[in-house]
C-alpha positions in Angstrom: -35.3 -9.7 -33.1 -36.4 -13.2 -31.9 -39.0 -13.4 -29.1 -38.0 -15.4 -26.1 -40.6 -17.6 -24.6 -42.0 -16.0 -21.6 -40.8 -17.5 -18.3 -42.7 -17.8 -15.1 -42.3 -15.2 -12.4 -40.8 -17.7 -9.9 -38.2 -18.8 -12.6 -37.3 -15.2 -13.2 -37.0 -14.4 -9.5 -34.9 -17.5 -9.0 -32.6 -16.5 -11.9 -32.3 -13.0 -10.5 -31.4 -14.3 -7.1 -28.8 -16.6 -8.6 -27.2 -13.9 -10.6 -27.3 -11.5 -7.7 -25.6 -14.0 -5.5 -23.0 -14.7 -8.1 -22.3 -11.0 -8.5 -22.1 -10.5 -4.7 -19.6 -13.4 -4.5 -17.4 -11.9 -7.2 -17.5 -8.5 -5.5 -16.5 -10.0 -2.2 -13.7 -12.0 -3.9 -12.4 -8.7 -5.4 -12.5 -7.0 -2.0 -10.7 -10.0 -0.5 -8.0 -9.9 -3.2 -7.6 -6.2 -2.7 -7.4 -6.4 1.1 -4.8 -9.2 0.9 -2.7 -6.9 -1.4 -3.1 -4.1 1.1 -2.0 -6.3 4.0 1.1 -7.4 2.0 1.9 -3.7 1.2 1.6 -2.8 4.8 3.9 -5.6 5.9 6.4 -4.4 3.2 6.2 -0.8 4.5 6.6 -1.9 8.1 9.7 -3.7 7.0 10.9 -0.6 5.2 10.3 1.6 8.2 12.0 -1.0 10.5 15.0 -0.9 8.3 15.0 2.9 8.3 14.9 2.9 12.2 17.8 0.4 12.3 19.9 2.5 9.9 19.2 5.7 12.0 20.4 3.9 15.1 23.6 2.7 13.3 24.1 6.2 12.0 23.8 7.7 15.4 26.4 5.4 16.9 28.8 6.0 13.9 28.5 9.7 14.4 28.9 9.3 18.1 32.1 7.4 17.5 33.3 10.1 15.2 32.7 12.8 17.8 34.5 10.8 20.5 37.5 10.2 18.2 37.5 13.9 17.2 37.5 15.0 20.8 40.3 12.5 21.6 42.5 13.4 18.7 41.5 17.0 18.1 43.6 17.1 15.0 43.9 14.6 12.1 41.7 12.9 9.6 40.3 10.0 11.7 37.1 12.0 12.6 36.6 13.0 9.0 36.8 9.4 7.9 34.2 8.4 10.6 31.8 11.2 9.4 32.3 10.2 5.8 31.4 6.6 6.7 28.4 7.6 8.9 27.0 10.1 6.3 25.7 7.6 3.7 24.0 5.6 6.4 22.2 8.6 7.8 21.2 9.7 4.3 19.9 6.2 3.4 17.9 6.0 6.6 16.3 9.3 6.0 15.4 8.4 2.4 13.9 5.1 3.5 12.0 6.8 6.3 10.6 9.4 4.0 9.6 6.8 1.4 7.9 4.7 4.0 5.9 7.5 5.5 4.8 8.8 2.1 3.6 5.4 1.0 1.8 4.7 4.3 -0.7 7.5 3.8 -4.3 6.3 4.4 -5.3 7.3 0.9 -3.0 4.6 -0.5 -4.7 1.9 1.5 -8.3 2.5 0.4 -9.9 -0.2 -1.8 -10.1 1.8 -5.0 -10.8 -1.1 -7.4 -13.7 -2.3 -5.3 -15.2 1.2 -5.1 -14.9 1.6 -8.9 -16.5 -1.8 -9.5 -19.4 -1.0 -7.1 -19.9 2.4 -8.8 -19.9 0.7 -12.2 -22.4 -1.9 -11.0 -24.7 0.9 -9.6 -24.6 2.7 -13.0 -25.5 -0.5 -14.8 -28.4 -1.2 -12.3 -29.7 2.3 -12.5 -29.3 2.3 -16.3 -26.9 5.3 -16.4 -24.0 3.3 -17.9 -22.5 6.1 -20.0 -18.9 5.8 -21.1 -16.6 8.4 -19.6 
């Protein structure tokens, strides 16, 4: 193994500070990218939930129209047709609402990649970098 020429303490400290600053910059950039992704995901989920609410309202009015027509006619297939039309809207709104609420759990919004990177960095610094 070739010997490196010994460097002065100030040069080593300067290099350590530069490398530390670069590492901190990269970690902050990773956190920023992950946060931006989480914000986009939240906006998408809010849109999904908004769509679900809109579909629930439309379903309510369609069912209400079916009930009114059913009471007015009392016999015939017009209320059945209105219920058949309202049913898929109600089902779609409930599915979208369920998906949105499930995805919006706080566990899905935590910065997992940043945490893993910081843990890996800590293992490297502490010298316990063993493969898992």
